[in-house]
N, C-alpha and C positions, 0 to 999 in steps of 0.2 A: 330738293329731295336728297336726303343724306344717303350715301352709299353704304350698304351693309357689308362689312368686311368680316369674313369668317375663315379661320385657319383650318388646315387639314387636321382631323381628329381620329381617323381610323387608319390602321396599318395598310399600306399598299395604295393609298389614295393617289399618291403621286404617279402611280402607274395607270390610273384610270384614264379613260378618254375624256376630252373636254366636256362632253355631254354628261358623263357620269359625275365628273367633278362639280359641275354646276348644280346637278341635282343634290349631291351630298352637301354642298355648301348651303343650299336652300333649306336643308332639313336638320342641320346639326349645329349646336353652339359649341365653341371650343372649350368652354369651362366645364360643361356638365355632360355633353353628349346627349342631351334630351332631344328626342326625335319628334319634330313636327314641321310642317311646311312654313318656313319663315317669309316666303316671298310676299305674302299678303301684308305682313307688318312692314316689310321693306317698301312696298308701294305707298303705305301711309306715312312714311318718313321716319319710322322707328329704327334705331340701331340697337340690336340685341347684344347685351353684355353677358348675360348668363340666363339659364333657364333650368328648371327642374319640375318634376311632378309635384303638384300641390296635394293637400290632404283629401281632395276630391278626385276620384278616379276620372281620368280623361281630361283633366284641367291642369294646365301648366302655369306656374307662377314665373313670370319673365321680368328680369331687371333690364330696363332699357335706358337710353339716354334721357328719357322723359319720365323715369320713375318706374314703379311697379305696375304691371298690368297682368291680366289673365287671358289665356286663349284656350280654345277647345275646338273639337271637330277638325283635328289636323291643321290647326292654325287658321281655319276659315271663320271662326267666331271670336270676336273680341268682347271680353266681359268687363264692364265697369263696376267699380265698387270694391268692397272689402269682404273678406271671409271671416265669419264669426263662429266660434264653437259655442253652441247654446245648450250643451248637455249638463252644465253645472248650474249653480244658483244664479250666477251673473254671466252674461255673454262675454266671451274672451275674443278680442280682436287679434286673430292670427296674422292678419296682414301687417299689422303694426309692428310685430316682432321682426318680420322680414324687412320692412322699411327701415327700422332702427339699425339692423345689422348692415344694411346697404349704406346708410349714412356713416356709421362707424368706419367701415372699410374705406369709403371715399375720402373721409376726413383724414384718415391716417395716410392716404396716398398723397395728399397735398400739404401735409403738416409743415414741410420745409418752405412752403410758399406763404405762410401766414406771417403777420406782424404780431409778435408776441410780447405781452406785458406779464412777466412771470412773478408770481407770488413767492416771497422768501420761504414761507412755510406751506408750500404747495400741497393742497389736498385734492383739488379738482382742476380740470382743464375744460373751459367752456369756449367753444368756437362761435364767433359772432359775425354774421354777414352785415357789413356796414356801408354807409354812404356818407361822405363828409358834409353833404348839404342837408342831411336829415337832422331835424331838431332833437328827436329822441336819441339818436346816435350820439349827438354832442353831449346830451345830458348824461348818458352812460359814460362817455369818455371823460367828462369833467369830474365824474365821481369814481374814477378807476381805483383810487386808493381804498375806497370802502370795500371793493371786491377783493383787492389784493390782501388787505388786512384779515379777511376771512379765509385766506388760503385758496382763493379762486384765481387761477391764471386765466387771463383773457387773451385769446388768439383771434385776430381779425382776418376775414376774407372779404373780398370786394364784391359788392352787388349794387351797381348804379341803378337807382330807381327809374330813371328815364330810359334805360336800355343802353345799347352800345352806341351812344351818341350824347352830345350835350356836355355841359361843364363838369358834371359829377364824373362822367366817364373819363374825361381828359384829366381831371384832378387825380383820380385813382391810378391812372396809368403813370402819371408823374410821381405819385407817392411811392408806388412799388418799384419805380426805376431810380429812386433817389439813393444816394450813398448812405444817408442816414434815414431809413424809412420811418422810424419812430418820430424823429424830429419833423419830418415832412407831414406825417399824419397829424401830429399835435398842431402844427401850423395851419393845416387845412381846416381843422375843426374849430379854429379860432379866426377864420377869415383872413389869414396872413398869406401874402404872396409867396408862391413856391418857385424856386429856381427851376429853370428848364431842365428836363431830364427825359431820356428816352432809352428804351431797351426792348428786348423780346419779353414783354410783360405777360402775366397770367390773367389779366382782367377778364378777357372773354371766357376763359376756362372757368373762372370763379363764378361768373354770371350764369353760365350754362349749368354748373353744379347746383347753384341755388335754385334754379328753375326745376331741375331734376328732383330736388328735395321738397319742392312745394313752397319755396319762399315767395311771398307776395308783397312784402314790404320790409323795411329795416327799422330797428335792428331785428334780426332773427337769430335766436340762440340755439346752438346744438349742444346738448348736454352729453356727458360721457356715456350715458346709456343709449344715445342715439335719438332720444326724444328731442323734438323741435318745439321751442316756445316762441311764438310770434310776438313781437313787441318788446317793450322795455320792462324788465323785472328788476327791482332794486336789490341791492346786495344782501340785505337781511332776508328777504323772502326767497331769493335764489339759493342762499346757503341752506335755509331750512328745507327747501325742496331737494337739494342735492344730498342732504343727510338722510332723507327718507328713501332715496333711490337705492 
């Protein structure tokens, strides 16, 4: 069970008694100050990152380490699913807007941990969760030039399909620890032996981030809009979609 860590967010909290501090920590997120009892989410293993009132009175939209959830009744009720606005001609997925913003923010926070293949005439940056043992990932990588020619920079994050174990996990750790990450990634995607390398790598963090985003397989593409596309999309179709966003 993950520990829920909450910072002091109200003036004078440091002067509170331990009992008051514990109660304040259980009811307030550091980012928003949204007030509801978070201890039930903590018991279920969630780490709350931010929370705010949703468009439905009494319901909070909560960003956690496991993605977007909703709670009500002072944190006693967990609501699954998405919120739609059905007042117009077509239903509008309000939750998707929140999820896309979450992805954009999280991708920006790990941008310096990506392995980037930059387009000379860069128009778009697409982040791809990859696994060197994945056939479709290799197909994408072998056709990188077709993306770069269309102004699409490809940035890779690691997502071992077998989890935090096995050959793919070890390969990804070695790739991200290599002096030349691109050369190591190129080699791994062509079944070439990688020289040993170790460091304080970010693979576990990338894997957790992919799970938070809803990644279930590789490749998974995160567009600049925050939209996620599961699976391989060729450069021509991807460029057409990016132009429409």
